N, C-alpha and C positions, 0 to 999 in steps of 0.2 A: 398598495400603501407607499409610503415614504418615511422612512426610519429617521428623526434626527439623534442625534449625539449629545450627550450629558454627562457631568460629573453627578454621581449619584449623592444625596444629600442625606444624611441619615440622624437622626437626635443623638443627644450627646448620652450617656451610661447614665440614671441618677440611682443614686442609694433607695432602698425601700422605703425608708422612710420618709423622703422626700414627698411632698405633698404632687399630686397629680397634675401638670400643666400641659393641657392640649398645644400641639404643635398647631401653629400658624397657619399652616398650609402643607396639605397632602395631595397628591395630584396622582391619580392609578388607571393606566392604559387610557389616557385620551386622545380622541381623534376628531378631528370635525372638517366638514368641509364645505366651503361656499356654495357651493353647485353640485347637482347631484351626481353630473357627468364629469366633475371634475374630483382626480383622485386626493385622495383624503390626505390631511398633515396630522402626525402624528407625533405628540409629545412623548418627552422622557417623565417618567415618574421621579417624583419630587416630596421630600419632605424637609420642611423650614422649620426650625424649633421658633418660639415664641421669643423673640426680641433679636432674632438674627437677620443679618441683611444678604441679598441676593441680586447678583449682576448676572442681568440676563442680554446675550449680545448675541450677531447674525447677522448677515446679508438680509439686502432687501427681498423680500418674500419667502425669507424663513420661518415666520408665523409669530416675531416677538407679539405686534401689536395685536396679534388673534389670540396668543395664549393670556394677555393680558386684560384683551375684554371677554373673556371668558372666566375668568377668576371674577372680574368686577361685579359677572352676571347680565352683564349687557348681551350676550348670547349663548347658545344651548351646545353644548359638545353633542356630535350625535354618539359617540359611545365613551366609556369609561366616566369616571367619578372624580370629583372637585369638593374636597374637604374642607371650609374654610372653621378655624377656629371650633372643630371636631362636628360641624355642621355641612350635611350633605346636598352642594347649591341647587345639584339639580333635583334633589326632591321638592324645592320650593316653586311657588308658582310666581309670575310674574311680579305681583303684588307685594309679594312677602320677599322676594330678591332684590325690590328695591327696598325696602325697610331694611331688611338686614345691609344692606350695601350704605344705606344712610347714616347708620346705625356703627358700624364696627370698620368701614373702610374710607380710606382719605385716598382722593385722587389728584394726582396730577398731570394735565394732561399735557400735550406737545405746546398747543395754542393758547395753555393757560385757562380759557373760559371761564375768567371774569366776568361779572354781570357789568357793563359797560356802565348802567345809570347808579351803581351804589360807589361810593367812596370805596378805598381799600379796609377801613377800620370795618363798614359794612359785610363785604367780602368775605374777610375772615371769621365773622359772627355768623355769617349764613349758616352753616353746618347746624347749630344749634339751634336756628328754629325751625332748621327742618327733622331735627332728631332729640325728643328729647332725652335719651339715652344718653348722649353726648352734651349735652345741656347739665345734667345731672350730674356729671362726672365732674363738672366746673363748680357747680354748685352744692356739691354735696357738704354737709357742714356748716354752712351760711344759714342764715334766716330767709323766710322764702323774699321777705322785701327785698335781700341783699343779693337776689340771683341775677338780676341785671347788670349792677354793678359788677358781682364776681365774674361774668361773662365780659364787661368789656374791659377789664383789667386785663383777664388772660389775654384777651387780644391784643392789646397795646402790649403787652412783654413778650408775645409772639412775635409781632411785627419790628420790634427793637429789637430783640435776638437776633431777627435775620436783617438786622442792618437795615430797616427804612425807620428813618426818624421819625418822631412826633410828627413836625412839620409835615408830613407828606400823608398823614393817616386820614385826614380829610379830602385827599385826591381822589381824583376817579382815574380810572386806569387808562385810559385816553393820555394823562398829564403825568405818566410815569415813563421812566427807559424800560427798556424789553428786562434788563436785569430786575428791575424792581418789581415788576410786574410778575416777573419769575418768583420771585421771593413773597410776595402778595400769595400766588398761587398755593406756596408750599405751606404759609402759615395756616390760611384755610384749611388745607386737608391734615396738618397738624392738629388743628382746633377738638378739644373735645378730646385730646389722647385713642383716637382709633388705636384697636389693636393689629391693624395693617396697614400699611398704605404702598397703591399702586403708581409709579411713576413713568411715563410714556416719552421716553426722550426729549425731557423740557430743558437740556443742556445744549439743542440742537446751533440755537442762535446766537449761544454765548464764544468769547475768545475764552482761552486757556485760561488765564489769570482768574474771569467771573467764574469761569465753568469750577475750577476746583476750589474756590471759596464756597459758592454754592453747594457743592459737593459735602464740603465739611459741616458747613451750618446744619444744611439738612440731617445729616446722618448724626450730629450731634443731638441735636433737638430729637431726634428719634430714640436716641438711645437714652435720655433721660425721662420720655414717655414711656418704654420697654416696648415699642413700637415696631413692628417687622415690615421691612421696604423690601420689595422687588421694583427693581430699577431697571428699565428697558432703554438698553444703547446700542447703538452700531460702534461707538469709538473704544477703543482695548484700550486707552490710556487712563478711563474711569475704572477699570477693572480693582486695582490696588484701595480703593475706599472700602473694597466689602469683605464681608464672610465668606462669601461662596460664589463661585460662579458656573454657569451654564452657559454652552454656543449651542446654537440651534444652525442646525446646515442647510442650504438653499435647497430647494427639493429637485431633483434629477428631471423633473419634467417642464420645469422653470427654464434651467439652464441648458437646455439640450434646442 
């Protein structure tokens, strides 16, 4: 097996009287291989406290996107355990993993994966159509008849906060710039205040000015929602935005 290196992340100590808040993320002795004859990728043990942000970097082939796929429940580990919000993901069947992801995780893909036939606003609203949990977080305290209005208002607020002006809310993704599409994808991930956001190199197509502005907006919005962020990138210039950093090394069998 090939070991990776990492900075260990441990929870802050709380007073005995403080309410118990489960870590957003815990990884223990995690390994994965794409093919049975391939050496296993071995990932570092991680504990990430609720509301904290983690920058995960490494060279191509180091397993960054693989780890994100494992955290999202899109793939299953060979060994070890992933606990998200105190729940063991490996113990869930595929349908339950899909439901857990829809309810509790926002994902920002490198290619954004916006639905091309939906408007920017409809793309942002989509998580609330797929998850009653995220819908209820927005509509809590409103009358049933106001639920739709509350969800639309929240989506518009997120888009505006992420510098998408109202005149663009009704446009399809193909009518938006790459930077605008990226911010729509971020708004969609934030919709319904998921406890965890997973971002897979979403800034790779942006210049440095737009990249830094996007990072500032994303993390400010996450902070407001008390959402943890795991952000994958090969770009070390982004590291200063984050509470914690981990660097994965490229396996020796790939570089030899």
